[in-house]
C-alpha positions as YAML, in Angstrom:
chain: A
units: angstrom
residues:
- id: 1
  name: UNK
  ca: [-164.19, 120.67, -47.86]
- id: 2
  name: UNK
  ca: [-162.82, 119.58, -44.51]
- id: 3
  name: UNK
  ca: [-161.64, 116.00, -43.64]
- id: 4
  name: UNK
  ca: [-163.76, 115.97, -40.35]
- id: 5
  name: UNK
  ca: [-166.79, 116.54, -43.80]
- id: 6
  name: UNK
  ca: [-165.36, 113.26, -45.08]
- id: 7
  name: UNK
  ca: [-164.86, 111.44, -41.53]
- id: 8
  name: UNK
  ca: [-169.04, 112.43, -40.94]
- id: 9
  name: UNK
  ca: [-170.19, 111.02, -44.13]
- id: 10
  name: UNK
  ca: [-168.37, 108.10, -44.03]
- id: 11
  name: UNK
  ca: [-169.35, 106.89, -40.38]
- id: 12
  name: UNK
  ca: [-173.03, 108.24, -41.19]
- id: 13
  name: UNK
  ca: [-172.81, 105.77, -44.14]
- id: 14
  name: UNK
  ca: [-171.78, 103.05, -42.42]
- id: 15
  name: UNK
  ca: [-174.56, 103.67, -39.74]
- id: 16
  name: UNK
  ca: [-177.13, 103.27, -42.67]
- id: 17
  name: UNK
  ca: [-176.07, 100.22, -44.86]
- id: 18
  name: UNK
  ca: [-175.12, 98.68, -41.83]
- id: 19
  name: UNK
  ca: [-178.75, 98.76, -39.69]
- id: 20
  name: UNK
  ca: [-180.54, 98.18, -43.49]
- id: 21
  name: UNK
  ca: [-177.97, 95.31, -43.45]
- id: 22
  name: UNK
  ca: [-179.35, 94.48, -40.19]
- id: 23
  name: UNK
  ca: [-183.36, 95.28, -40.71]
- id: 24
  name: UNK
  ca: [-182.89, 93.10, -43.91]
- id: 25
  name: UNK
  ca: [-181.19, 89.76, -42.32]
- id: 26
  name: UNK
  ca: [-183.17, 90.15, -39.13]
- id: 27
  name: UNK
  ca: [-186.89, 88.49, -41.62]
- id: 28
  name: UNK
  ca: [-184.95, 86.19, -43.25]
- id: 29
  name: UNK
  ca: [-183.86, 82.40, -41.92]
- id: 30
  name: UNK
  ca: [-180.01, 81.79, -40.97]
- id: 31
  name: UNK
  ca: [-177.45, 79.98, -43.03]
- id: 32
  name: UNK
  ca: [-174.81, 79.53, -40.63]
- id: 33
  name: UNK
  ca: [-174.02, 75.58, -39.78]
- id: 34
  name: UNK
  ca: [-174.92, 74.36, -36.78]
- id: 35
  name: UNK
  ca: [-174.59, 70.82, -35.11]
- id: 36
  name: UNK
  ca: [-177.31, 67.73, -36.70]
- id: 37
  name: UNK
  ca: [-178.94, 67.36, -33.26]
- id: 38
  name: UNK
  ca: [-181.99, 65.38, -34.47]
- id: 39
  name: UNK
  ca: [-184.74, 67.22, -32.70]
- id: 40
  name: UNK
  ca: [-188.74, 66.21, -33.99]
- id: 41
  name: UNK
  ca: [-190.56, 69.46, -32.18]
- id: 42
  name: UNK
  ca: [-189.78, 72.76, -34.36]
- id: 43
  name: UNK
  ca: [-190.19, 76.25, -32.56]
- id: 44
  name: UNK
  ca: [-191.73, 79.43, -32.77]
- id: 45
  name: UNK
  ca: [-191.31, 82.41, -31.44]
- id: 46
  name: UNK
  ca: [-193.94, 84.85, -31.14]
- id: 47
  name: UNK
  ca: [-193.51, 88.82, -30.86]
- id: 48
  name: UNK
  ca: [-196.57, 90.86, -28.56]
- id: 49
  name: UNK
  ca: [-198.18, 93.84, -29.62]
- id: 50
  name: UNK
  ca: [-196.42, 95.90, -32.15]
- id: 51
  name: UNK
  ca: [-193.54, 93.45, -32.29]
- id: 52
  name: UNK
  ca: [-191.81, 93.83, -35.33]
- id: 53
  name: UNK
  ca: [-188.22, 91.24, -36.91]
- id: 54
  name: UNK
  ca: [-186.51, 92.78, -33.86]
- id: 55
  name: UNK
  ca: [-188.33, 91.24, -31.37]
- id: 56
  name: UNK
  ca: [-186.61, 88.29, -31.66]
- id: 57
  name: UNK
  ca: [-184.47, 88.64, -34.89]
- id: 58
  name: UNK
  ca: [-180.91, 89.63, -31.99]
- id: 59
  name: UNK
  ca: [-182.46, 86.46, -29.84]
- id: 60
  name: UNK
  ca: [-182.34, 84.48, -32.81]
- id: 61
  name: UNK
  ca: [-178.85, 85.14, -34.15]
- id: 62
  name: UNK
  ca: [-177.65, 84.89, -30.34]
- id: 63
  name: UNK
  ca: [-179.33, 81.51, -30.07]
- id: 64
  name: UNK
  ca: [-177.55, 80.21, -33.48]
- id: 65
  name: UNK
  ca: [-174.33, 81.15, -32.54]
- id: 66
  name: UNK
  ca: [-174.01, 80.54, -28.88]
- id: 67
  name: UNK
  ca: [-176.00, 77.60, -28.92]
- id: 68
  name: UNK
  ca: [-176.40, 76.06, -32.10]
- id: 69
  name: UNK
  ca: [-180.34, 77.33, -32.62]
- id: 70
  name: UNK
  ca: [-181.05, 76.52, -35.93]
- id: 71
  name: UNK
  ca: [-183.37, 79.83, -37.60]
- id: 72
  name: UNK
  ca: [-185.48, 77.48, -40.26]
- id: 73
  name: UNK
  ca: [-188.44, 79.65, -41.19]
- id: 74
  name: UNK
  ca: [-189.77, 82.94, -40.87]
- id: 75
  name: UNK
  ca: [-193.40, 82.72, -41.06]
- id: 76
  name: UNK
  ca: [-195.54, 85.72, -42.10]
- id: 77
  name: UNK
  ca: [-199.21, 86.50, -41.16]
- id: 78
  name: UNK
  ca: [-201.23, 88.37, -43.46]
- id: 79
  name: UNK
  ca: [-203.82, 90.46, -41.29]
- id: 80
  name: UNK
  ca: [-206.95, 88.11, -43.57]
- id: 81
  name: UNK
  ca: [-204.58, 84.81, -42.39]
- id: 82
  name: UNK
  ca: [-202.57, 84.05, -44.94]
- id: 83
  name: UNK
  ca: [-199.42, 82.54, -44.46]
- id: 84
  name: UNK
  ca: [-196.23, 82.70, -46.12]
- id: 85
  name: UNK
  ca: [-193.29, 80.76, -45.11]
- id: 86
  name: UNK
  ca: [-189.35, 81.64, -45.95]
- id: 87
  name: UNK
  ca: [-187.08, 78.92, -45.69]
- id: 88
  name: UNK
  ca: [-187.13, 74.92, -45.13]
- id: 89
  name: UNK
  ca: [-187.76, 73.19, -41.65]
- id: 90
  name: UNK
  ca: [-185.50, 70.89, -41.20]
- id: 91
  name: UNK
  ca: [-186.12, 68.29, -37.97]
- id: 92
  name: UNK
  ca: [-182.35, 67.38, -37.79]
- id: 93
  name: UNK
  ca: [-181.66, 70.01, -35.46]
- id: 94
  name: UNK
  ca: [-183.53, 72.65, -33.23]
- id: 95
  name: UNK
  ca: [-185.05, 74.08, -35.11]
- id: 96
  name: UNK
  ca: [-186.35, 77.85, -35.26]
- id: 97
  name: UNK
  ca: [-189.16, 79.51, -36.21]
- id: 98
  name: UNK
  ca: [-189.64, 83.53, -36.23]
- id: 99
  name: UNK
  ca: [-193.22, 84.42, -36.60]
- id: 100
  name: UNK
  ca: [-193.85, 88.02, -37.33]
- id: 101
  name: UNK
  ca: [-197.26, 89.81, -38.42]
- id: 102
  name: UNK
  ca: [-197.86, 92.35, -41.07]
- id: 103
  name: UNK
  ca: [-200.76, 94.47, -38.76]
- id: 104
  name: UNK
  ca: [-198.69, 94.81, -36.09]
- id: 105
  name: UNK
  ca: [-201.83, 96.06, -34.15]
- id: 106
  name: UNK
  ca: [-203.34, 92.65, -34.10]
- id: 107
  name: UNK
  ca: [-204.69, 91.41, -31.25]
- id: 108
  name: UNK
  ca: [-204.64, 87.98, -28.70]
- id: 109
  name: UNK
  ca: [-207.95, 86.47, -31.81]
- id: 110
  name: UNK
  ca: [-206.04, 88.40, -34.89]
- id: 111
  name: UNK
  ca: [-202.96, 86.15, -33.29]
- id: 112
  name: UNK
  ca: [-204.38, 82.63, -32.47]
- id: 113
  name: UNK
  ca: [-206.20, 82.32, -35.32]
- id: 114
  name: UNK
  ca: [-202.27, 83.36, -37.13]
- id: 115
  name: UNK
  ca: [-200.13, 80.92, -35.16]
- id: 116
  name: UNK
  ca: [-202.55, 78.50, -35.45]
- id: 117
  name: UNK
  ca: [-202.19, 78.48, -39.79]
- id: 118
  name: UNK
  ca: [-199.01, 78.46, -38.94]
- id: 119
  name: UNK
  ca: [-198.19, 75.58, -38.02]
- id: 120
  name: UNK
  ca: [-200.53, 74.15, -40.62]
- id: 121
  name: UNK
  ca: [-198.74, 75.54, -43.28]
- id: 122
  name: UNK
  ca: [-194.96, 73.90, -41.98]
- id: 123
  name: UNK
  ca: [-196.72, 70.93, -41.41]
- id: 124
  name: UNK
  ca: [-197.10, 70.57, -45.26]
- id: 125
  name: UNK
  ca: [-193.36, 70.60, -45.51]
- id: 126
  name: UNK
  ca: [-192.42, 69.03, -42.75]
- id: 127
  name: UNK
  ca: [-194.57, 66.71, -40.13]
- id: 128
  name: UNK
  ca: [-194.37, 66.61, -36.82]
- id: 129
  name: UNK
  ca: [-196.04, 65.86, -33.65]
- id: 130
  name: UNK
  ca: [-196.03, 68.88, -31.08]
- id: 131
  name: UNK
  ca: [-194.24, 72.79, -30.56]
- id: 132
  name: UNK
  ca: [-191.71, 74.73, -28.49]
- id: 133
  name: UNK
  ca: [-193.77, 78.09, -27.99]
- id: 134
  name: UNK
  ca: [-191.51, 81.15, -26.69]
- id: 135
  name: UNK
  ca: [-193.22, 84.06, -26.78]
- id: 136
  name: UNK
  ca: [-192.70, 87.52, -25.33]
- id: 137
  name: UNK
  ca: [-195.58, 90.27, -23.61]
- id: 138
  name: UNK
  ca: [-199.37, 89.29, -25.91]
- id: 139
  name: UNK
  ca: [-197.66, 87.06, -27.67]
- id: 140
  name: UNK
  ca: [-197.56, 84.40, -24.30]
- id: 141
  name: UNK
  ca: [-200.86, 84.73, -22.95]
- id: 142
  name: UNK
  ca: [-202.08, 83.75, -26.82]
- id: 143
  name: UNK
  ca: [-199.42, 80.56, -26.66]
- id: 144
  name: UNK
  ca: [-202.06, 79.83, -23.94]
- id: 145
  name: UNK
  ca: [-205.18, 80.58, -25.51]
- id: 146
  name: UNK
  ca: [-203.76, 78.03, -28.12]
- id: 147
  name: UNK
  ca: [-202.66, 75.59, -25.75]
- id: 148
  name: UNK
  ca: [-206.10, 76.00, -23.80]
- id: 149
  name: UNK
  ca: [-207.73, 75.37, -27.42]
- id: 150
  name: UNK
  ca: [-207.11, 71.99, -27.83]
- id: 151
  name: UNK
  ca: [-205.57, 71.68, -30.51]
- id: 152
  name: UNK
  ca: [-204.56, 68.95, -32.72]
- id: 153
  name: UNK
  ca: [-200.59, 70.24, -32.60]
- id: 154
  name: UNK
  ca: [-199.43, 69.53, -29.39]
- id: 155
  name: UNK
  ca: [-197.25, 72.26, -26.86]
- id: 156
  name: UNK
  ca: [-195.02, 70.25, -25.48]
- id: 157
  name: UNK
  ca: [-192.61, 73.28, -23.77]
- id: 158
  name: UNK
  ca: [-193.40, 76.95, -23.15]
- id: 159
  name: UNK
  ca: [-191.99, 80.10, -22.47]
- id: 160
  name: UNK
  ca: [-193.41, 82.84, -21.78]
- id: 161
  name: UNK
  ca: [-191.89, 86.05, -21.93]
- id: 162
  name: UNK
  ca: [-192.95, 89.52, -19.51]
- id: 163
  name: UNK
  ca: [-196.71, 87.81, -19.98]
- id: 164
  name: UNK
  ca: [-199.21, 90.47, -19.12]
- id: 165
  name: UNK
  ca: [-201.46, 87.21, -17.68]
- id: 166
  name: UNK
  ca: [-203.95, 89.63, -15.16]
- id: 167
  name: UNK
  ca: [-204.04, 92.41, -17.38]
- id: 168
  name: UNK
  ca: [-207.28, 94.52, -17.98]
- id: 169
  name: UNK
  ca: [-206.01, 95.20, -21.31]
- id: 170
  name: UNK
  ca: [-202.74, 92.76, -23.32]
- id: 171
  name: UNK
  ca: [-202.76, 94.50, -26.49]
- id: 172
  name: UNK
  ca: [-201.74, 97.54, -25.54]
- id: 173
  name: UNK
  ca: [-200.16, 99.80, -23.15]
- id: 174
  name: UNK
  ca: [-201.74, 100.47, -20.15]
- id: 175
  name: UNK
  ca: [-200.88, 101.51, -16.39]
- id: 176
  name: UNK
  ca: [-199.40, 99.12, -14.69]
- id: 177
  name: UNK
  ca: [-201.39, 96.65, -12.85]
- id: 178
  name: UNK
  ca: [-199.56, 95.42, -8.94]
- id: 179
  name: UNK
  ca: [-202.77, 93.50, -7.63]
- id: 180
  name: UNK
  ca: [-202.05, 91.06, -4.90]
- id: 181
  name: UNK
  ca: [-201.21, 87.72, -4.79]
- id: 182
  name: UNK
  ca: [-202.87, 86.17, -1.83]
- id: 183
  name: UNK
  ca: [-202.42, 82.57, -0.59]
- id: 184
  name: UNK
  ca: [-205.35, 81.00, -2.92]
- id: 185
  name: UNK
  ca: [-204.91, 83.18, -6.15]
- id: 186
  name: UNK
  ca: [-204.83, 87.39, -7.13]
- id: 187
  name: UNK
  ca: [-206.55, 89.70, -5.11]
- id: 188
  name: UNK
  ca: [-208.88, 90.83, -8.44]
- id: 189
  name: UNK
  ca: [-209.27, 88.62, -11.79]
- id: 190
  name: UNK
  ca: [-208.65, 90.36, -14.81]
- id: 191
  name: UNK
  ca: [-211.36, 89.18, -18.14]
- id: 192
  name: UNK
  ca: [-207.92, 87.38, -19.41]
- id: 193
  name: UNK
  ca: [-207.83, 85.90, -16.27]
- id: 194
  name: UNK
  ca: [-211.12, 84.83, -16.52]
- id: 195
  name: UNK
  ca: [-211.05, 83.01, -19.28]
- id: 196
  name: UNK
  ca: [-207.47, 80.56, -18.50]
- id: 197
  name: UNK
  ca: [-210.57, 79.69, -15.42]
- id: 198
  name: UNK
  ca: [-213.09, 78.55, -17.75]
- id: 199
  name: UNK
  ca: [-210.67, 76.52, -20.39]
- id: 200
  name: UNK
  ca: [-207.98, 76.08, -17.80]
- id: 201
  name: UNK
  ca: [-208.67, 71.74, -17.96]
- id: 202
  name: UNK
  ca: [-207.94, 72.00, -21.24]
- id: 203
  name: UNK
  ca: [-204.45, 72.28, -20.17]
- id: 204
  name: UNK
  ca: [-202.86, 69.23, -21.38]
- id: 205
  name: UNK
  ca: [-200.71, 67.27, -18.51]
- id: 206
  name: UNK
  ca: [-197.34, 66.42, -19.30]
- id: 207
  name: UNK
  ca: [-196.75, 70.01, -20.51]
- id: 208
  name: UNK
  ca: [-193.33, 71.77, -18.56]
- id: 209
  name: UNK
  ca: [-193.65, 75.69, -19.24]
- id: 210
  name: UNK
  ca: [-191.05, 78.24, -18.34]
- id: 211
  name: UNK
  ca: [-192.73, 81.82, -16.66]
- id: 212
  name: UNK
  ca: [-190.38, 85.33, -16.65]
- id: 213
  name: UNK
  ca: [-190.78, 88.63, -15.54]
- id: 214
  name: UNK
  ca: [-188.87, 91.38, -15.30]
- id: 215
  name: UNK
  ca: [-187.94, 93.71, -11.97]
- id: 216
  name: UNK
  ca: [-186.47, 97.09, -13.30]
- id: 217
  name: UNK
  ca: [-185.54, 97.85, -9.22]
- id: 218
  name: UNK
  ca: [-187.59, 100.83, -9.02]
- id: 219
  name: UNK
  ca: [-189.97, 99.78, -6.79]
- id: 220
  name: UNK
  ca: [-193.01, 98.63, -7.73]
- id: 221
  name: UNK
  ca: [-191.70, 94.20, -9.33]
- id: 222
  name: UNK
  ca: [-192.82, 95.21, -12.18]
- id: 223
  name: UNK
  ca: [-190.85, 95.42, -16.25]
- id: 224
  name: UNK
  ca: [-191.90, 99.38, -17.18]
- id: 225
  name: UNK
  ca: [-194.73, 97.68, -18.78]
- id: 226
  name: UNK
  ca: [-195.86, 94.14, -16.79]
- id: 227
  name: UNK
  ca: [-196.22, 93.89, -12.55]
- id: 228
  name: UNK
  ca: [-194.47, 90.73, -11.85]
- id: 229
  name: UNK
  ca: [-198.03, 89.90, -10.21]
- id: 230
  name: UNK
  ca: [-199.46, 89.46, -13.24]
- id: 231
  name: UNK
  ca: [-197.11, 86.98, -15.56]
- id: 232
  name: UNK
  ca: [-196.56, 84.77, -11.85]
- id: 233
  name: UNK
  ca: [-200.90, 84.79, -11.59]
- id: 234
  name: UNK
  ca: [-200.81, 81.63, -13.44]
- id: 235
  name: UNK
  ca: [-199.62, 79.80, -11.45]
- id: 236
  name: UNK
  ca: [-202.03, 79.12, -9.54]
- id: 237
  name: UNK
  ca: [-204.29, 78.02, -12.40]
- id: 238
  name: UNK
  ca: [-201.49, 75.40, -13.55]
- id: 239
  name: UNK
  ca: [-199.53, 74.26, -10.65]
- id: 240
  name: UNK
  ca: [-200.12, 70.51, -9.59]
- id: 241
  name: UNK
  ca: [-201.86, 70.77, -13.62]
- id: 242
  name: UNK
  ca: [-198.28, 70.18, -15.29]
- id: 243
  name: UNK
  ca: [-195.24, 68.13, -15.60]
- id: 244
  name: UNK
  ca: [-193.59, 71.28, -14.82]
- id: 245
  name: UNK
  ca: [-194.23, 75.28, -14.39]
- id: 246
  name: UNK
  ca: [-190.77, 77.60, -13.38]
- id: 247
  name: UNK
  ca: [-190.90, 81.13, -12.62]
- id: 248
  name: UNK
  ca: [-188.05, 83.64, -13.04]
- id: 249
  name: UNK
  ca: [-187.01, 87.23, -12.81]
- id: 250
  name: UNK
  ca: [-184.46, 89.20, -14.49]
- id: 251
  name: UNK
  ca: [-183.78, 91.49, -12.19]
- id: 252
  name: UNK
  ca: [-181.72, 95.40, -13.09]
- id: 253
  name: UNK
  ca: [-181.57, 98.15, -15.64]
- id: 254
  name: UNK
  ca: [-182.09, 94.99, -18.95]
- id: 255
  name: UNK
  ca: [-185.15, 93.72, -17.45]
- id: 256
  name: UNK
  ca: [-186.50, 96.22, -19.30]
- id: 257
  name: UNK
  ca: [-190.37, 95.03, -20.78]
- id: 258
  name: UNK
  ca: [-188.59, 95.63, -24.46]
- id: 259
  name: UNK
  ca: [-184.94, 94.24, -23.40]
- id: 260
  name: UNK
  ca: [-185.74, 91.08, -21.98]
- id: 261
  name: UNK
  ca: [-185.44, 89.81, -25.46]
- id: 262
  name: UNK
  ca: [-182.25, 91.63, -25.94]
- id: 263
  name: UNK
  ca: [-180.49, 89.82, -22.15]
- id: 264
  name: UNK
  ca: [-178.65, 87.00, -22.70]
- id: 265
  name: UNK
  ca: [-179.65, 85.77, -18.90]
- id: 266
  name: UNK
  ca: [-182.50, 84.94, -20.47]
- id: 267
  name: UNK
  ca: [-181.19, 82.98, -24.04]
- id: 268
  name: UNK
  ca: [-179.82, 81.33, -21.17]
- id: 269
  name: UNK
  ca: [-182.80, 80.09, -19.79]
- id: 270
  name: UNK
  ca: [-184.93, 78.87, -22.32]
- id: 271
  name: UNK
  ca: [-181.86, 77.49, -23.91]
- id: 272
  name: UNK
  ca: [-181.42, 75.30, -20.96]
- id: 273
  name: UNK
  ca: [-185.12, 74.92, -20.58]
- id: 274
  name: UNK
  ca: [-186.02, 73.86, -23.94]
- id: 275
  name: UNK
  ca: [-182.83, 72.08, -24.11]
- id: 276
  name: UNK
  ca: [-180.87, 71.72, -21.01]
- id: 277
  name: UNK
  ca: [-177.92, 72.73, -22.25]
- id: 278
  name: UNK
  ca: [-175.96, 75.30, -20.88]
- id: 279
  name: UNK
  ca: [-172.82, 77.79, -21.81]
- id: 280
  name: UNK
  ca: [-170.98, 79.85, -19.37]
- id: 281
  name: UNK
  ca: [-170.71, 83.71, -20.74]
...
């Protein structure tokens, strides 16, 4: 066999081994030493529809390496709602919890039930009075549903990324809805938005909310799956009700729906909003 065969075979082996290691490590707690910072509020990262360990895995790795966040726990939720925790929650630093659902096609109601179970399970490791939540796509919708159900453990800070707040379908791909935002609200209200309207009075007044959307700059003001107008339609319901509501638009090719959690600008915005820490790239 020629030398080229062995070179190609060696490269292929490295790629396979590297990919397997990446796959395994993304669903494991982090072990890199992090600064000691007393932070009594853990941060939960919730993926969207069909979300996997890759949804927030690389972001959590970057936040640990660049900002000192500690990925303490991976919470795995089974279809029956049972929760398995990998790792140990430690509130002597900025603690992160990666939430994974074995049913990748989980619907918002089931995801909400799983989120409640995760928080209950985490309380058995260490008590905490509040949580932060970072949710991508449908995970952001689930986070809002959690906010509005008057939970016993309230949300201090919420970050939603490309969340379809005013789409006809939030748990599967569908045509991009770009309903116009008028001076008083969206020109149409989807069922999920109507559900928000009915329970918006339950929103905690001390909540801080960062709402991030993407624009591919190809016309239509969307990230390829969710329109900015859908994500930002929620502003009409929350303004003047909570402590802070901030909107951010990420623009360009890396603002695609499934790339926003791989975007370092999003990393920076999350860290700055949750912990008022900055770092130059």
